[in-house]
C-alpha positions as CSV (number, residue, x, y, z in Angstrom):
1,G,-0.1,0.0,0.2
2,M,0.9,3.4,0.1
3,P,0.9,5.0,3.9
4,G,2.1,8.2,2.5
5,R,-1.4,8.8,1.8
6,S,-2.5,7.9,5.5
7,V,0.3,10.3,6.8
8,S,-0.7,13.3,4.4
9,I,-4.9,12.4,6.4
10,G,-4.0,12.5,9.5
11,Y,-1.8,15.4,9.4
12,L,-4.2,17.3,7.6
13,L,-7.0,15.9,10.4
14,V,-4.2,17.1,13.8
15,K,-4.0,20.4,12.1
16,H,-7.5,21.7,11.4
17,I,-7.8,20.3,15.2
18,Q,-4.5,22.2,16.1
19,T,-6.6,25.6,14.1
20,D,-9.6,24.7,15.4
21,Q,-8.2,24.5,19.3
């Protein structure tokens, strides 16, 4: 598989959560 894709999604989620706070 391509773990890079999951990493990208996880990074976007973390970034979005940090921005929400």
